[in-house]
C-alpha positions in Angstrom: -13.5 -9.2 1.6 -16.6 -11.1 0.7 -15.0 -14.4 0.9 -13.7 -13.6 4.4 -17.1 -12.6 5.9 -18.5 -16.2 6.5 -15.1 -17.2 8.0 -15.1 -14.2 10.2 -18.5 -15.0 11.6 -17.4 -18.5 12.6 -14.1 -17.3 14.0 -15.8 -14.7 16.2 -18.3 -17.2 17.5 -15.6 -19.7 18.4 -13.3 -17.1 19.8 -16.1 -15.9 22.1 -16.9 -19.4 23.3 -13.6 -21.2 23.4 -12.4 -22.2 26.8 -9.3 -24.0 25.8 -5.8 -23.3 27.2 -3.8 -22.7 24.1 -0.6 -24.3 23.1 2.3 -22.3 21.6 1.2 -20.5 18.5 2.2 -21.8 15.0 4.3 -19.6 12.8 3.0 -18.5 9.4 4.8 -21.4 7.9 6.2 -24.0 10.3 9.6 -25.3 9.1 11.5 -26.0 12.3 9.9 -29.2 13.5 10.9 -32.8 12.7 9.4 -34.2 9.5 6.7 -36.3 11.1 3.4 -36.7 9.4 0.6 -37.1 12.0 -1.6 -40.2 11.7 -4.7 -38.2 11.0 -3.3 -36.7 7.8 -4.3 -38.9 4.9 -1.9 -40.1 2.3 -2.5 -39.1 -1.3 -4.9 -41.2 -3.4 -3.1 -44.2 -4.9 -2.1 -44.2 -8.5 -2.0 -40.4 -9.2 0.5 -39.3 -11.8 3.5 -36.9 -11.2 1.6 -33.9 -12.6 -1.3 -34.5 -10.1 1.1 -35.1 -7.2 2.8 -31.7 -7.9 -0.4 -29.8 -8.3 -1.8 -31.3 -5.0 1.4 -30.5 -3.2 1.0 -26.8 -4.1 -2.7 -26.8 -3.3 -2.0 -28.3 0.2 0.9 -26.0 0.9 -1.6 -23.4 2.0 -2.4 -25.3 5.2 0.5 -24.7 7.5 -0.5 -27.1 10.3 2.2 -29.0 12.1 5.3 -29.0 10.0 3.2 -28.5 6.8 2.0 -32.1 7.1 -0.7 -31.7 4.5 2.0 -30.9 1.9 4.6 -33.2 3.3 2.7 -36.4 2.5 3.5 -35.8 -1.2 7.2 -36.2 -0.5 9.3 -39.4 -0.4 10.5 -40.6 3.0 13.9 -38.9 3.0 12.4 -35.5 1.9 9.7 -35.9 4.6 12.4 -36.1 7.2 14.6 -33.3 6.0 12.4 -30.7 4.3 12.4 -27.4 6.1 10.5 -24.8 4.1 11.5 -21.1 4.7 9.1 -18.8 6.5 6.8 -16.9 4.2 4.8 -17.8 1.1 4.6 -17.0 -2.6 1.0 -16.4 -3.7 0.4 -17.3 -7.3 -2.6 -17.0 -9.6 -5.2 -19.8 -9.3 -4.5 -20.9 -12.9 -1.1 -22.4 -13.2 0.4 -25.0 -15.5 2.3 -28.3 -14.8 4.1 -30.0 -17.7 6.8 -32.7 -18.0 10.3 -31.4 -18.6 11.5 -33.7 -21.3 14.8 -31.8 -21.6 15.7 -32.8 -18.0 14.7 -36.4 -18.3 17.3 -38.9 -17.1 15.8 -41.6 -19.3 14.8 -43.5 -16.1 11.1 -44.4 -16.4 10.8 -44.2 -12.6 11.9 -40.5 -12.5 10.1 -37.5 -13.9 10.8 -33.7 -13.8 7.7 -31.4 -13.7 7.8 -27.7 -14.5 5.3 -25.5 -12.8 4.6 -22.1 -14.4 2.2 -19.4 -13.4 1.9 -15.8 -12.4 3.2 -14.5 -9.1 0.8 -12.1 -7.3 2.8 -11.4 -4.1 4.7 -12.7 -1.1 3.6 -13.3 2.4 6.7 -12.0 4.2 8.2 -13.6 7.4 6.5 -10.7 9.3 3.1 -11.9 7.9 2.5 -8.9 5.7 1.4 -9.3 2.0 3.8 -7.7 -0.4 2.4 -7.3 -4.0 4.7 -8.6 -6.8 4.2 -8.7 -10.5 6.4 -11.5 -11.9 6.3 -14.8 -13.7 6.5 -17.9 -11.4 8.4 -21.0 -12.3 9.6 -24.0 -10.3 10.9 -27.4 -11.1 10.1 -30.6 -9.2 11.8 -33.9 -9.4 9.7 -37.0 -8.7 10.5 -40.6 -8.3 8.3 -43.7 -8.3 8.5 -45.4 -4.9 8.8 -49.1 -4.2 5.0 -49.2 -3.6 4.4 -47.8 -7.1 3.4 -44.3 -5.9 5.0 -41.1 -7.3 6.5 -38.7 -4.7 8.5 -35.5 -4.8 12.2 -35.9 -3.9 13.4 -32.3 -4.0 10.7 -30.0 -2.6 11.5 -26.3 -2.8 12.2 -24.3 0.3 10.0 -21.5 -0.9 6.3 -22.5 -0.7 3.9 -21.4 -3.4 0.1 -21.3 -2.8 -2.8 -20.3 -5.0 -4.6 -17.1 -4.3 -7.8 -19.0 -3.6 -6.2 -21.4 -1.1 -4.4 -18.5 0.6 -7.8 -16.7 1.1 -9.3 -19.9 2.5 -6.5 -20.7 4.9 -5.3 -17.3 6.1 -7.2 -14.5 7.9 -6.4 -10.9 7.4 -6.1 -8.9 10.6 -5.5 -5.1 11.0 -2.9 -4.9 13.7 -3.0 -1.4 15.4 0.0 0.8 15.9 0.0 4.3 17.4 0.9 7.4 15.4 2.1 10.3 17.7 1.8 12.7 14.7 -2.0 12.3 14.4 -2.8 10.8 17.8 -4.5 7.9 15.9 -4.1 4.2 15.7 -2.9 3.0 12.3 -3.9 -0.4 10.8 -1.1 -2.7 9.6 -2.6 -5.5 7.5 -1.2 -8.9 8.5 -2.2 -12.5 7.8 -2.5 -15.3 10.3 -3.3 -19.0 9.8 -7.1 -19.4 10.2 -6.8 -22.7 12.0 -6.8 -23.8 14.7 -9.5 -21.3 15.3 -9.1 -21.3 19.1 -5.5 -20.0 18.7 -6.4 -16.9 16.6 -6.1 -14.4 19.5 -2.7 -15.8 20.5 -1.4 -15.6 16.9 -2.7 -12.0 16.6 -1.0 -11.1 19.9 2.2 -12.5 18.6 2.1 -10.0 15.8 1.4 -7.2 18.1 4.5 -8.1 20.1 6.6 -8.4 16.9 5.9 -4.7 16.1 5.0 -3.0 12.8 5.8 -4.8 9.5 8.8 -3.7 7.4 6.5 -1.5 5.3 5.3 0.6 8.2 8.4 0.7 10.4 9.4 4.3 11.3 5.9 5.6 10.3 4.4 4.6 13.7 5.5 4.1 17.3 6.1 0.6 18.6 4.7 1.0 22.1 5.8 -2.4 23.3 9.4 -2.5 22.0 11.6 -5.5 22.1 11.5 -5.9 25.9 7.7 -6.7 26.3 6.4 -10.2 25.9 3.7 -12.4 27.3 4.4 -14.2 30.6 2.0 -17.1 29.6 0.0 -18.2 26.7 -3.1 -16.1 25.7 -6.0 -18.2 26.9 -9.8 -18.1 27.4 -10.9 -18.6 31.0 -14.0 -20.4 32.3 -16.1 -17.2 32.3 -15.2 -16.5 28.6 -12.6 -13.8 29.4 -9.4 -13.6 27.3 -6.4 -13.5 29.6 -3.3 -11.7 28.4 -0.4 -11.3 30.9 2.4 -9.1 29.8 5.9 -8.8 31.2 8.6 -6.3 30.6 6.3 -3.2 30.6 8.3 -1.9 33.6 8.3 1.8 34.1 5.9 2.7 31.3 3.8 5.8 32.2 0.1 5.6 32.8 -0.5 7.3 29.4 1.6 4.7 27.6 -0.1 1.9 29.5 -3.5 3.1 28.3 -2.2 3.3 24.7 -0.8 -0.2 25.0 -4.1 -1.5 26.3 -5.9 0.2 23.4 -3.4 -1.2 20.9 -4.0 -4.7 22.1 -7.8 -4.5 22.3 -8.1 -2.8 18.9 -5.8 -5.5 17.3 -7.9 -8.3 18.7 -11.4 -7.0 18.0 -11.7 -8.8 14.7 -10.9 -12.2 16.2 -12.7 -12.2 19.5 -15.9 -10.9 21.1 -14.7 -11.7 24.6 -13.8 -9.1 27.1 -10.0 -9.0 27.6 -8.2 -9.1 30.9 -4.9 -7.2 30.6 -2.2 -7.9 33.2 1.4 -6.8 33.5 3.5 -9.1 35.7 0.4 -10.4 37.4 -1.3 -7.1 38.2 -3.6 -4.8 36.1 -1.7 -3.3 33.2 -3.6 0.0 33.9 -4.2 0.5 37.6 -7.8 -0.1 38.8 -8.8 -1.5 35.4 -8.3 -5.1 34.4 -11.1 -5.8 31.9 -11.4 -4.2 28.5 -13.7 -4.1 25.4 -13.2 -2.2 22.2 -16.5 -0.5 22.6 -15.3 1.1 25.9 -12.2 2.7 24.4 -11.9 6.4 23.6 -12.2 7.3 20.0 -8.5 7.8 19.2 -9.3 8.5 15.6 -11.9 11.1 16.0 -9.6 13.9 14.8 -8.7 12.2 11.5 -12.2 11.7 10.2 -14.0 14.7 8.6 -16.9 16.0 10.7 -20.3 14.9 9.4 -21.2 18.6 8.9 -18.4 19.0 6.4 -20.1 17.9 3.2 -17.2 18.4 0.9 -16.3 20.8 -1.9 -15.7 20.7 -5.7 -13.9 22.8 -8.2 -16.0 23.9 -11.2 -14.8 26.2 -14.0 -12.0 27.7 -11.9 -14.1 28.2 -8.7 -14.6 26.2 -5.5 -18.2 25.3 -4.6 -19.9 23.4 -1.9 -21.1 19.8 -2.5 -23.8 20.5 0.1 -25.7 23.2 -1.7 -23.7 23.9 -4.9 -23.0 27.4 -3.9 -19.5 29.1 -4.2 -17.4 29.3 -1.0 -16.6 32.7 0.4 -13.6 34.7 -0.7 -11.6 34.8 -4.0 -11.5 31.0 -4.3 -15.3 31.0 -4.8 -16.0 34.4 -6.4 -13.5 34.0 -9.3 -10.7 36.0 -7.8 -8.4 33.1 -8.4 -8.4 30.8 -11.4 -8.6 27.6 -9.4 -7.2 24.4 -11.0 -7.7 22.1 -8.0 -8.2 22.4 -4.2 -8.2 20.6 -0.9 -9.9 21.3 2.4 -8.2 20.5 5.7 -9.6 17.6 7.7 -11.0 20.1 10.3 -12.6 22.1 7.6 -11.0 25.4 8.6 -8.4 25.9 5.9 -8.2 25.6 2.1 -5.3 25.0 -0.2 -5.7 25.7 -3.9 -3.6 25.4 -7.0 -4.1 28.7 -9.0 -3.2 29.2 -12.6 -1.6 32.6 -13.3 1.1 33.9 -15.7 1.3 30.6 -17.5 2.3 28.7 -14.3 0.5 27.0 -11.5 1.0 28.3 -7.9 0.0 27.1 -4.5 -2.2 29.3 -2.2 -3.1 28.4 1.4 -5.2 30.1 4.0 -8.4 30.2 6.0 -11.5 29.0 4.1 -13.6 31.9 2.9 -10.8 34.4 3.1 -7.9 35.6 1.0 -5.3 32.8 0.6 -1.6 33.5 0.9 0.5 32.8 -2.2 3.2 30.3 -1.4 6.6 30.4 -3.1 5.9 27.0 -4.7 5.1 26.9 -8.4 5.7 24.9 -11.6 4.3 23.9 -15.0 1.8 21.8 -13.0 1.0 21.1 -9.4 -1.0 18.0 -8.3 -4.2 18.5 -6.3 -3.1 19.5 -2.7 -3.5 17.1 0.2 -3.4 17.9 4.0 -1.4 16.3 6.7 -3.3 15.7 10.0 -2.2 17.0 13.3 -2.0 15.3 16.7 -5.0 15.4 19.1 -5.4 18.9 20.5 -2.9 20.3 18.0 -5.3 22.9 16.5 -6.0 23.4 12.8 -4.0 21.6 10.2 -0.6 23.1 9.3 1.0 21.1 6.4 0.1 20.7 2.7 1.7 18.4 0.1 1.7 18.5 -3.7 3.7 17.3 -6.6 5.5 19.8 -8.8 5.9 18.9 -12.5 5.1 15.2 -11.8 8.5 14.6 -10.3 9.1 16.6 -7.1 7.1 15.9 -4.0 6.9 19.1 -2.0 5.3 20.2 1.2 4.7 23.6 2.9 4.3 24.1 6.6 2.9 26.9 8.7 5.8 28.8 10.4 5.5 30.5 13.8 5.1 33.9 12.0 2.1 32.7 10.1 3.9 32.3 6.7 3.6 29.1 4.7 7.2 27.9 3.9 8.6 25.1 1.8 10.0 22.1 3.5 11.8 19.0 2.1 10.7 15.5 1.4 13.0 12.7 0.5 10.8 11.1 -2.1 13.6 9.4 -4.1 12.1 5.9 -3.7 8.7 7.1 -5.1 9.9 9.4 -7.9 12.1 6.6 -9.1 9.0 4.8 -10.2 8.0 7.4 -12.7 5.7 10.4 -13.3 3.4 11.2 -10.3 0.1 12.7 -11.3 -1.9 12.4 -8.0 -0.9 12.2 -4.3 -3.1 11.7 -1.3 -1.9 11.6 2.3 -3.8 9.1 4.5 -5.9 10.9 7.1 -3.8 9.3 9.9 -0.6 10.7 8.3 1.3 7.5 8.2 1.1 6.7 4.5 0.4 8.2 1.1 -1.3 6.9 -2.0 -0.1 8.1 -5.4 -0.8 7.6 -9.1 2.5 6.9 -10.8 2.6 6.2 -14.5 -1.1 5.3 -14.3 -0.5 2.8 -11.5 -1.6 2.8 -7.9 1.2 3.1 -5.4 1.3 3.2 -1.6 4.3 4.3 0.5 4.9 5.0 4.2 5.9 8.4 5.6 8.8 8.3 8.0 9.4 11.4 10.1 12.4 12.2 12.3 13.2 15.4 14.2 14.7 16.9 11.1 13.5 15.0 8.0 10.6 13.4 6.2 11.1 10.5 3.9 8.9 8.2 1.8 9.7 4.5 2.3 8.6 1.1 1.0 6.6 2.2 -2.1 4.6 -0.6 -3.5 2.5 -0.9 -6.6 -0.9 -2.4 -6.0 -2.6 -4.8 -8.4 0.1 -3.9 -11.0 -1.1 -6.5 -13.5 -4.8 -5.7 -13.6 -5.2 -2.1 -12.4 -4.0 0.3 -15.1 -4.8 3.7 -16.4 -5.5 5.0 -12.9 -6.4 8.7 -12.9 -7.4 9.5 -9.3 -7.4 7.9 -5.8 -8.6 8.6 -2.3 -8.7 7.0 1.1 -12.1 5.4 1.8 -10.9 4.2 5.2 -7.5 3.9 6.8 -6.9 0.5 5.1 -8.8 0.8 1.9 -8.5 3.0 -1.2 -10.9 3.9 -3.9 -9.3 4.4 -7.3 -10.8 5.8 -10.6 -9.4 4.7 -14.0 -10.0 5.8 -17.6 -10.9 2.2 -18.4 -14.4 1.3 -19.5 -14.2 -2.1 -17.9 -12.9 -1.1 -14.5 -13.9 2.6 -14.0 -13.9 2.5 -10.2 -12.3 -0.1 -7.8 -11.7 -0.6 -4.1 -8.3 -1.9 -3.1 -6.9 -2.7 0.4 -3.7 -0.8 1.2 -1.6 -3.9 0.7 -3.1 -4.7 -2.7 -3.9 -8.3 -1.9 -7.2 -8.1 -3.8 -9.3 -5.7 -5.9 -13.1 -5.3 -5.9 -14.8 -3.4 -8.8 -17.7 -1.1 -8.3 -20.6 -1.3 -10.7 -20.2 0.6 -13.9 -23.9 1.2 -14.2 -24.9 4.8 -15.0 -21.3 6.0 -15.4 -20.2 7.6 -18.6 -16.5 6.9 -19.1 -14.0 8.2 -18.7 -14.2 8.8 -15.0 -11.8 11.6 -14.1 -12.1 12.1 -10.4 -13.0 10.3 -7.1 -13.3 11.2 -3.5 -14.0 9.1 -0.4 -13.8 9.2 3.4 -15.0 7.1 6.4 -18.8 7.0 6.7 -19.2 9.0 3.5 -20.7 8.0 0.2 -18.1 7.3 -2.5 -18.3 10.1 -5.1 -17.0 10.0 -8.6 -16.9 12.5 -11.5 -17.4 11.4 -15.1 -18.2 12.9 -18.4 -21.8 13.5 -17.3 -21.3 14.9 -13.8 -21.1 13.6 -10.2 -22.3 10.2 -9.0 -22.6 8.6 -5.5 -22.7 5.0 -4.3 -22.2 3.7 -0.7 -21.3 0.1 -1.4 -19.8 -2.3 -3.9 -22.5 -3.5 -6.3 -24.7 -0.4 -5.9 -25.9 1.4 -9.0 -24.4 4.9 -9.1 -26.9 7.7 -8.4 -26.7 11.4 -9.4 -25.2 13.6 -6.7 -27.7 16.2 -5.5 -25.8 19.1 -7.0 -24.2 17.3 -9.9 -22.6 19.4 -12.6 -20.4 18.6 -15.5 -16.6 19.3 -15.4 -16.6 19.2 -11.6 -13.8 17.7 -9.5 -15.1 16.7 -6.0 -13.2 16.4 -2.8 -13.9 15.6 0.9 -11.7 17.1 3.6 -8.2 15.7 3.9 
């Protein structure tokens, strides 16, 4: 994130001031134009060897431009004309090797084969989403000395590879917003657009809004625009600094849906423009009597998925649930020792409590109103993971669904029936359980995703609901190579996770939900191993280690003792 901040400041300034009618927006990787190299793209330095040619080709593949011109100059004339790279990118580690392949040598001194080897970090898919991958990377390049004495690549790969550093410099991460009817919230879908030309950023982001959710989020959110909606003209900045967007195909959308469409577009564009946005549909206001929009003027659609500031959080200590606010036990058997509490979770609205109770050599789930007796649910096993609550749609009342993992291999949920009983319901979690033993599970507070600890690794999956089923889809391991021995996880925001590990070198880390990077928190004052973590929007990050509870608001801060720290506590914010 740090390396994006200076770029973002420049982009926002330019986006707010630009007054340039925009040409058609470039794709993530442009591969469908003739192989012409513009005159303003410099040829490589004379006399560079095949290894350098290959390395510079890779380093320049991160600048899409027109027909990947910056990379195309390292090709011979025929390859320049015919090369059509596929959409998408492979992101590799900054450190990669280039060596001559003597086994493939033709014996011709004017030909060389270069092997490139490195480590693959992920792919930028054709829908502009980052998909983490842990794999070795290898590619072979054939080069030939040209009549002018310069080495050039004659068989460029269709799949482009770029370094992590170059990807961060040339692509801008944008959270595209999609609506979740389940929670009434807008859900971020992290996507990446070419950072230049800067004036075209709003148009490229709007293209992604129109494309709909990425493959990893499809089915978990509603595509308000569908396939029929498009823009009637290019997104452009007018003389007064307004950003004009003219849609077509909205047709008979209701007033409620038109307001949601407007919110989706404005929220998606807020990271790339400071301008007010004029939203039209077939030449008239998208929402009757309102043409101009700013993100600051939108309703807070996500108000119901963030814990109220008065809910300070809870902790389990020695079989009882206590308040993080004053350290006192909560009311009822959960706080007075009536239950032997192993773990617990408070609903986002603060009204209900779910606990895992140990009795008769097994662990059982109890759910009910905070401060009262909790009903025992017909859900038990040798172990149950700490419960986690599903949010409800705006105006839907108190939360009514709890998830847990039974014996590390069965994802289970219980729902509140009309007669007031908590009953088991199914989850198709085959894709997640196939990855291994699940020790922790956290639903995102917008209800569209979950984060899990599987075999000590951090995994994110989407939650797809239909009228009669719930399924987990597109599970992805985050930072699989470097993030190991994970013991706990929580959602700091809708698009960032905080994870705790048993490692002494990386006790607490922050990871975006796509795993594109990882930022470590300071280890100062912590006494490994850390065994618990909780986080929430606008809250201090809170961890539990061998010495007690510690808080920190930002990366780089030294951890400070929590006001009511106690050893052997497991803290949790609502959710």
